[in-house]
LODO-855348 format. One record per residue: residue in one letter; x, y, z of N, C-alpha, C, O in turn. Coordinates in steps of 0.1 Angstrom, whole numbers, always signed. Layout:
BEGIN
  res    n_x    n_y    n_z   ca_x   ca_y   ca_z    c_x    c_y    c_z    o_x    o_y    o_z
    a      X      Y      Z      X      Y      Z      X      Y      Z      X      Y      Z
...
***
This chain:
BEGIN
  res    n_x    n_y    n_z   ca_x   ca_y   ca_z    c_x    c_y    c_z    o_x    o_y    o_z
    m  -1021    -73   +774  -1034    -79   +772  -1032    -93   +766  -1025    -95   +757
    k  -1039   -102   +772  -1038   -116   +767  -1049   -118   +757  -1061   -117   +759
    v  -1044   -121   +744  -1054   -123   +733  -1057   -138   +732  -1049   -146   +728
    n  -1069   -141   +735  -1074   -155   +734  -1081   -159   +722  -1081   -170   +717
    d  -1087   -148   +716  -1096   -151   +705  -1095   -139   +695  -1097   -128   +698
    v  -1092   -143   +682  -1091   -133   +671  -1099   -139   +659  -1097   -151   +656
    e  -1106   -130   +653  -1113   -135   +641  -1114   -123   +631  -1117   -112   +634
    l  -1111   -126   +618  -1112   -116   +608  -1127   -117   +604  -1132   -126   +598
    v  -1134   -106   +608  -1149   -106   +606  -1153   -103   +592  -1162   -110   +586
    i  -1147    -93   +587  -1150    -89   +573  -1139    -80   +567  -1132    -73   +574
    s  -1138    -81   +554  -1129    -72   +546  -1139    -63   +539  -1146    -68   +529
    a  -1140    -51   +543  -1151    -42   +538  -1145    -31   +529  -1134    -27   +530
    v  -1154    -28   +519  -1150    -16   +510  -1161     -5   +511  -1159     +6   +507
    r  -1173     -9   +518  -1183     +1   +519  -1189     +1   +533  -1188     -8   +541
    e  -1195    +13   +536  -1200    +15   +549  -1210     +5   +554  -1211     +1   +565
    d  -1219     +0   +544  -1229     -9   +548  -1223    -23   +551  -1231    -32   +555
    q  -1210    -25   +549  -1204    -38   +552  -1197    -38   +566  -1193    -48   +571
    y  -1196    -26   +572  -1189    -25   +585  -1197    -33   +595  -1209    -35   +594
    p  -1190    -39   +605  -1197    -46   +616  -1207    -37   +622  -1206    -25   +624
    n  -1218    -44   +625  -1230    -36   +631  -1231    -39   +646  -1242    -42   +651
    d  -1220    -36   +653  -1221    -37   +668  -1213    -25   +674  -1206    -18   +667
    p  -1216    -22   +686  -1210    -10   +692  -1196    -11   +698  -1192     -2   +705
    l  -1189    -21   +694  -1175    -23   +700  -1166    -12   +695  -1167     -8   +684
    p  -1156     -8   +704  -1147     +2   +700  -1137     -3   +689  -1134    -15   +688
    e  -1133     +6   +680  -1124     +2   +669  -1111    +10   +669  -1111    +22   +673
    i  -1100     +3   +666  -1087     +9   +666  -1082     +8   +651  -1080     -3   +647
    a  -1080    +19   +644  -1076    +18   +630  -1061    +18   +630  -1054    +25   +637
    l  -1055    +10   +621  -1041     +9   +619  -1037    +14   +606  -1041     +8   +595
    a  -1029    +24   +605  -1026    +31   +593  -1010    +31   +592  -1003    +32   +602
    g  -1005    +31   +579   -991    +32   +577   -988    +30   +562   -996    +24   +555
    r   -977    +34   +558   -974    +33   +544   -971    +18   +541   -968    +10   +550
    s   -973    +14   +529   -971     +1   +524   -956     -3   +528   -947     +4   +527
    n   -955    -16   +533   -942    -21   +537   -936    -16   +550   -924    -18   +552
    v   -944     -9   +558   -938     -3   +570   -938    -14   +582   -932    -11   +592
    g   -945    -25   +580   -945    -35   +590   -958    -35   +598   -959    -40   +609
    k   -969    -31   +591   -982    -30   +597   -987    -44   +601   -992    -47   +612
    s   -986    -54   +591   -991    -67   +593   -983    -74   +604   -989    -81   +613
    s   -970    -72   +604   -961    -77   +615   -965    -72   +629   -965    -79   +639
    f   -968    -59   +629   -973    -53   +642   -986    -59   +647   -987    -63   +658
    i   -995    -61   +637  -1008    -67   +641  -1006    -81   +646  -1011    -85   +657
    n   -998    -89   +639   -996   -103   +643   -989   -104   +656   -992   -113   +664
    r   -980    -95   +659   -973    -95   +672   -982    -91   +683   -982    -97   +694
    m   -991    -81   +681  -1000    -77   +691  -1010    -87   +694  -1014    -89   +706
    i  -1015    -95   +684  -1025   -105   +687  -1020   -119   +689  -1027   -128   +690
    q  -1006   -120   +689   -999   -133   +691  -1004   -144   +681  -1006   -155   +685
    r  -1005   -140   +669  -1009   -149   +658   -999   -147   +647   -998   -135   +642
    k   -992   -157   +642   -982   -155   +632   -987   -150   +619   -982   -141   +613
    g   -997   -157   +613  -1001   -153   +600  -1015   -147   +598  -1021   -148   +588
    m  -1021   -142   +609  -1034   -137   +609  -1035   -125   +599  -1044   -126   +589
    a  -1027   -115   +601  -1027   -104   +591  -1016   -108   +580  -1005   -111   +584
    r  -1020   -109   +568  -1011   -115   +558  -1000   -105   +555  -1003    -93   +551
    i   -988   -110   +555   -976   -101   +552   -973   -103   +537   -971   -115   +533
    s   -974    -93   +530   -973    -94   +515   -959    -90   +510   -953    -81   +515
    a   -954    -98   +501   -942    -94   +494   -944    -83   +484   -935    -76   +480
    r   -957    -81   +481   -960    -70   +472   -967    -59   +479   -979    -60   +483
    p   -960    -48   +481   -967    -37   +488   -979    -32   +481   -981    -34   +469
    g   -988    -26   +489  -1001    -21   +483  -1011    -32   +481  -1021    -29   +474
    k  -1010    -43   +488  -1019    -54   +485  -1032    -53   +493  -1043    -57   +488
    t  -1031    -47   +506  -1044    -46   +513  -1052    -35   +506  -1048    -23   +506
    q  -1064    -38   +501  -1072    -29   +494  -1086    -27   +501  -1095    -22   +495
    t  -1087    -33   +512  -1100    -33   +519  -1097    -29   +534  -1086    -28   +538
    l  -1108    -26   +541  -1107    -23   +555  -1110    -37   +562  -1121    -42   +561
    n  -1099    -42   +568  -1100    -56   +574  -1103    -54   +589  -1095    -49   +597
    f  -1115    -59   +593  -1119    -58   +607  -1116    -71   +615  -1122    -82   +612
    y  -1106    -70   +624  -1103    -82   +633  -1109    -80   +646  -1106    -70   +653
    l  -1118    -89   +650  -1124    -89   +663  -1115    -96   +673  -1111   -107   +672
    i  -1112    -89   +684  -1102    -94   +694  -1109    -96   +707  -1115    -86   +713
    n  -1109   -108   +712  -1115   -112   +725  -1129   -108   +726  -1134   -105   +738
    q  -1136   -106   +715  -1150   -102   +715  -1152    -88   +722  -1163    -85   +727
    q  -1141    -80   +723  -1141    -68   +730  -1138    -55   +721  -1144    -45   +724
    l  -1130    -57   +711  -1127    -45   +703  -1122    -50   +689  -1119    -62   +687
    y  -1122    -41   +680  -1117    -44   +666  -1104    -37   +663  -1102    -25   +667
    f  -1095    -44   +657  -1084    -37   +650  -1089    -36   +635  -1094    -46   +629
    v  -1088    -24   +630  -1092    -22   +616  -1079    -19   +608  -1074     -8   +609
    d  -1075    -28   +600  -1063    -27   +591  -1067    -19   +579  -1075    -24   +570
    v  -1062     -7   +577  -1066     +1   +565  -1055     +0   +554  -1044     -3   +558
    p  -1058     +2   +542  -1049     +0   +531  -1036     +9   +533  -1037    +20   +537
    g  -1025     +3   +530  -1012    +10   +531  -1012    +21   +521  -1018    +20   +510
    y  -1005    +32   +524  -1005    +43   +514   -991    +46   +509   -981    +40   +514
    g   -990    +54   +499   -977    +58   +494   -970    +48   +485   -957    +49   +484
    y   -977    +39   +479   -971    +30   +470   -973    +33   +456   -984    +34   +451
    a   -962    +35   +448   -963    +41   +435   -970    +32   +425   -975    +37   +415
    k   -969    +19   +426   -973    +10   +416   -989     +9   +415   -994     +2   +406
    v   -995    +15   +424  -1010    +15   +424  -1015    +26   +415  -1010    +37   +415
    s  -1025    +23   +407  -1030    +33   +397  -1036    +44   +404  -1041    +43   +416
    k  -1037    +56   +398  -1042    +68   +403  -1057    +66   +407  -1062    +70   +417
    k  -1064    +58   +398  -1078    +56   +400  -1080    +47   +413  -1089    +50   +421
    e  -1072    +37   +415  -1072    +29   +427  -1069    +37   +439  -1076    +36   +450
    r  -1059    +46   +438  -1056    +54   +450  -1067    +63   +454  -1070    +65   +466
    q  -1074    +69   +444  -1086    +77   +446  -1097    +70   +453  -1103    +75   +463
    a  -1099    +57   +449  -1110    +49   +455  -1106    +46   +469  -1115    +46   +478
    w  -1093    +43   +472  -1089    +40   +486  -1091    +52   +494  -1096    +52   +506
    g  -1086    +64   +489  -1087    +76   +496  -1101    +79   +500  -1104    +84   +511
    k  -1111    +77   +491  -1125    +80   +494  -1130    +70   +505  -1137    +74   +514
    m  -1126    +57   +503  -1130    +47   +513  -1125    +51   +527  -1132    +50   +537
    m  -1112    +55   +528  -1106    +58   +541  -1112    +71   +546  -1114    +72   +558
    e  -1114    +81   +538  -1120    +93   +543  -1134    +91   +549  -1138    +96   +559
    n  -1141    +83   +542  -1155    +79   +546  -1154    +72   +560  -1162    +76   +569
    y  -1145    +63   +561  -1144    +56   +574  -1139    +65   +585  -1146    +66   +596
    f  -1129    +73   +583  -1123    +81   +593  -1132    +93   +597  -1132    +97   +609
    s  -1140    +98   +588  -1148   +109   +591  -1161   +106   +597  -1168   +114   +604
    k  -1166    +94   +595  -1180    +91   +599  -1181    +80   +610  -1192    +79   +616
    r  -1171    +72   +612  -1173    +60   +621  -1172    +64   +635  -1162    +68   +641
    k  -1184    +63   +642  -1185    +66   +656  -1177    +57   +665  -1172    +61   +676
    e  -1176    +44   +661  -1169    +34   +669  -1154    +36   +669  -1147    +30   +678
    l  -1149    +44   +660  -1134    +46   +660  -1129    +54   +672  -1133    +66   +673
    k  -1121    +48   +680  -1116    +55   +692  -1102    +60   +691  -1098    +69   +698
    l  -1094    +54   +682  -1080    +57   +682  -1074    +52   +668  -1078    +42   +663
    a  -1065    +60   +663  -1058    +56   +651  -1043    +53   +655  -1037    +62   +661
    v  -1038    +42   +651  -1024    +39   +653  -1017    +41   +640  -1019    +35   +630
    l  -1008    +51   +640  -1000    +55   +628   -987    +48   +630   -979    +51   +639
    i   -984    +39   +620   -971    +31   +621   -961    +37   +612   -963    +39   +600
    v   -949    +40   +618   -938    +46   +610   -926    +37   +613   -926    +29   +622
    d   -915    +40   +605   -903    +32   +606   -893    +40   +615   -889    +51   +611
    l   -889    +35   +626   -880    +42   +635   -867    +46   +629   -861    +56   +633
    r   -863    +38   +619   -850    +41   +612   -849    +53   +604   -839    +59   +601
    h   -861    +57   +599   -862    +68   +589   -870    +80   +594   -879    +78   +602
    n   -868    +91   +588   -877   +103   +590   -890    +99   +584   -891    +93   +574
    p   -901   +104   +590   -914   +102   +583   -915   +108   +569   -908   +118   +566
    t   -922   +101   +561   -923   +105   +547   -934   +116   +546   -941   +119   +556
    e   -935   +122   +534   -945   +132   +532   -959   +126   +534   -968   +133   +539
    d   -960   +114   +530   -973   +106   +532   -977   +104   +546   -988   +105   +550
    d   -966   +102   +554   -968   +100   +569   -974   +113   +575   -983   +113   +583
    l   -967   +124   +571   -971   +137   +576   -986   +140   +572   -994   +145   +580
    l   -989   +137   +559  -1003   +140   +554  -1013   +131   +562  -1024   +136   +566
    m  -1009   +119   +565  -1018   +110   +572  -1020   +115   +587  -1032   +115   +591
    y  -1010   +119   +593  -1011   +124   +607  -1020   +137   +607  -1029   +138   +615
    d  -1018   +146   +597  -1026   +158   +597  -1040   +155   +593  -1050   +161   +598
    f  -1042   +145   +585  -1056   +140   +581  -1063   +135   +593  -1075   +139   +595
    l  -1057   +127   +601  -1063   +122   +613  -1066   +133   +623  -1077   +133   +630
    k  -1057   +142   +625  -1059   +153   +634  -1070   +162   +629  -1078   +168   +637
    h  -1072   +164   +616  -1082   +172   +610  -1096   +166   +615  -1105   +174   +617
    y  -1097   +153   +615  -1110   +147   +620  -1110   +145   +635  -1119   +138   +640
    e  -1100   +151   +642  -1100   +150   +657  -1100   +136   +662  -1106   +133   +672
    i  -1092   +128   +655  -1090   +114   +660  -1077   +113   +668  -1067   +117   +663
    p  -1078   +108   +680  -1065   +106   +688  -1056    +96   +680  -1060    +87   +674
    v  -1043    +99   +681  -1033    +91   +673  -1023    +86   +683  -1017    +93   +692
    l  -1020    +73   +681  -1008    +67   +688   -998    +63   +677  -1001    +56   +668
    v   -986    +69   +678   -976    +66   +668   -967    +55   +673   -962    +55   +684
    i   -967    +44   +664   -958    +33   +667   -946    +33   +658   -948    +33   +645
    a   -934    +34   +663   -922    +34   +655   -916    +20   +655   -910    +16   +664
    t   -919    +13   +644   -915     -1   +643   -900     -2   +640   -893     +7   +637
    k   -895    -15   +640   -882    -19   +636   -871    -14   +646   -860    -11   +643
    m   -876    -12   +658   -867     -7   +669   -855    -16   +671   -844    -11   +674
    d   -856    -29   +669   -845    -38   +671   -834    -35   +661   -822    -40   +662
    k   -837    -28   +650   -827    -25   +640   -819    -12   +642   -811     -8   +635
    v   -823     -5   +654   -816     +7   +657   -809     +5   +671   -815     +0   +680
    a   -797     +9   +671   -789     +8   +684   -796    +15   +695   -801    +26   +693
    k   -795     +9   +707   -802    +15   +719   -799    +29   +721   -807    +38   +724
    t   -786    +33   +719   -782    +46   +722   -787    +56   +712   -788    +68   +715
    k   -791    +52   +700   -796    +61   +690   -811    +62   +689   -816    +71   +683
    r   -818    +53   +697   -833    +54   +696   -839    +67   +701   -847    +72   +694
    p   -834    +73   +712   -840    +86   +716   -839    +97   +705   -848   +104   +703
    s   -828    +98   +698   -826   +108   +688   -835   +105   +676   -841   +114   +669
    h   -837    +92   +672   -846    +88   +661   -861    +92   +665   -868    +97   +657
    l   -864    +89   +678   -878    +92   +682   -880   +107   +682   -891   +112   +678
    k   -870   +115   +686   -871   +130   +686   -874   +135   +672   -882   +144   +670
    k   -866   +129   +663   -868   +134   +649   -882   +131   +644   -888   +140   +637
    i   -887   +119   +647   -901   +116   +642   -911   +125   +649   -920   +131   +642
    k   -910   +128   +662   -919   +137   +669   -919   +150   +663   -929   +156   +660
    e   -907   +155   +660   -906   +169   +654   -911   +169   +640   -918   +179   +636
    a   -908   +159   +632   -912   +159   +618   -927   +159   +617   -933   +166   +609
    l   -934   +150   +625   -948   +149   +625   -955   +161   +633   -967   +163   +631
    d   -947   +168   +641   -952   +179   +649   -963   +173   +658   -975   +178   +658
    i   -960   +162   +665   -969   +155   +673   -975   +163   +684   -968   +170   +691
    e   -988   +163   +685   -995   +171   +695   -993   +165   +709   -991   +152   +710
    p   -993   +173   +720   -989   +168   +733   -997   +156   +738   -992   +148   +745
    e  -1010   +155   +734  -1018   +144   +739  -1015   +131   +732  -1020   +120   +736
    d  -1008   +131   +720  -1005   +119   +713   -992   +113   +717   -982   +120   +720
    q   -992   +100   +718   -980    +93   +723   -972    +86   +712   -978    +83   +702
    i   -959    +85   +714   -951    +77   +704   -944    +66   +712   -938    +68   +722
    i   -945    +54   +706   -940    +42   +713   -930    +34   +703   -935    +31   +692
    p   -918    +32   +707   -909    +24   +699   -913     +9   +700   -917     +5   +711
    f   -912     +2   +689   -918    -12   +689   -909    -21   +680   -904    -17   +670
    s   -909    -34   +684   -902    -44   +675   -911    -56   +674   -915    -62   +684
    s   -915    -58   +661   -923    -70   +659   -914    -83   +661   -920    -94   +663
    e   -901    -81   +659   -892    -93   +661   -891    -97   +675   -893   -109   +678
    t   -889    -88   +684   -886    -91   +698   -898    -89   +707   -899    -95   +718
    g   -908    -82   +703   -920    -79   +711   -918    -67   +720   -927    -64   +727
    e   -906    -61   +720   -905    -49   +728   -915    -38   +724   -917    -36   +712
    g   -921    -32   +734   -930    -21   +731   -945    -26   +731   -954    -19   +730
    k   -946    -40   +731   -960    -45   +729   -969    -42   +741   -980    -38   +740
    d   -963    -43   +753   -971    -40   +765   -975    -26   +766   -986    -22   +770
    e   -965    -17   +762   -968     -3   +762   -979     +1   +752   -988     +9   +754
    a   -978     -6   +740   -988     -3   +730  -1002     -8   +735  -1012     +0   +733
    w  -1003    -19   +741  -1016    -24   +746  -1021    -15   +757  -1033    -12   +758
    g  -1012    -10   +765  -1016     -1   +776  -1022    +12   +770  -1032    +17   +775
    a  -1015    +17   +760  -1021    +30   +754  -1034    +27   +747  -1043    +35   +748
    i  -1035    +16   +740  -1048    +12   +734  -1059    +11   +744  -1070    +15   +742
    r  -1056     +3   +755  -1066     +1   +765  -1071    +14   +771  -1083    +15   +775
    s  -1063    +24   +772  -1067    +37   +778  -1078    +44   +769  -1085    +52   +774
    f  -1079    +40   +756  -1089    +46   +748  -1101    +37   +747  -1112    +42   +743
    v  -1100    +24   +749  -1112    +15   +747  -1118    +11   +761  -1129     +5   +761
    g  -1111    +15   +772  -1117    +12   +785  -1118     -3   +788  -1127     -7   +795
    k  -1108    -11   +782  -1109    -26   +785  -1097    -30   +794  -1095    -41   +798
***
């Protein structure tokens, strides 16, 4: 998909702040520091659109990026970062649960994991949480360029097994550095938004 137009429409914390149009939404979830912002920037071909933070746990809002006036990427707060207070974590949890459980425009959740490592307990919880709300999930395994080609299949297999990925959900290896996996990711996203 050629991205000609991207705009950060709103950083929302409440339902009444969400965009009020019927465009499909793709939520992007992943633990802090997994490369979510780099994934977004590579997908939309903009270097600094999603801010890459040196301090994990910095995204504390739902950031709605309007792409080509056709769909939204919704960047949700990263999870699993210890330095965030319990109270803050509860507030984020509530905000995310509200969004994932009620948002009709949400068509797909992209769960971003690190290809080099087994999914964390938080990744498993997130996948189960999304499946509980019957949201289709696309798993993106980032940092593919850091894993030798011969080892990628076994890494993907481990992630699939650890998450216990349902047959209808897809896993795509991805590199924000080289752009490998970008076309496949867009292909999978398009199949859910009909664009």
